[in-house]
C-alpha positions, 0 to 999 in steps of 0.5 A, spaced: 525 465 470 519 462 466 512 462 469 506 460 466 499 464 467 492 462 466 488 467 464 480 467 463 478 470 456 476 477 459 483 478 462 486 475 455 483 480 451 485 485 456 492 483 455 492 483 448 489 490 447 494 492 452 500 489 447 497 493 441 495 500 445 502 500 449 506 497 443 509 492 449 510 485 449 505 481 454 511 479 458 513 486 459 506 488 461 505 482 466 512 484 469 509 491 470 503 489 473 506 485 478 511 491 480 505 496 480 501 491 485 507 490 489 508 497 490 501 498 491 501 493 497 507 496 500 504 503 500 498 501 503 502 497 509 506 504 510 500 508 510 497 503 515 503 504 519 504 511 519 496 512 521 498 507 527 504 511 529 500 518 529 494 515 533 499 512 538 502 519 538 496 522 539 494 518 545 501 519 548 500 526 548 493 526 551 496 522 557 501 526 558 497 532 558 492 529 563 498 527 567 501 534 567 495 537 569 495 533 576 502 536 578 499 543 580 493 540 583 497 540 590 496 533 591 
């Protein structure tokens, strides 16, 4: 697939600098940037999901301990 990307002057200079310093084609750098962006988004989503799971586990544990404490109160 071919894609056209419009860059402002700053991004164009940055891309040109990267091509020289990394000895890569512009298209390779753009592909690498998209992969890195996608991985960053994916890792952020995974982290948020793991934090939500941890939060749920803690809330469940707290509720369990509260209910467990009522079993021996003679009611």
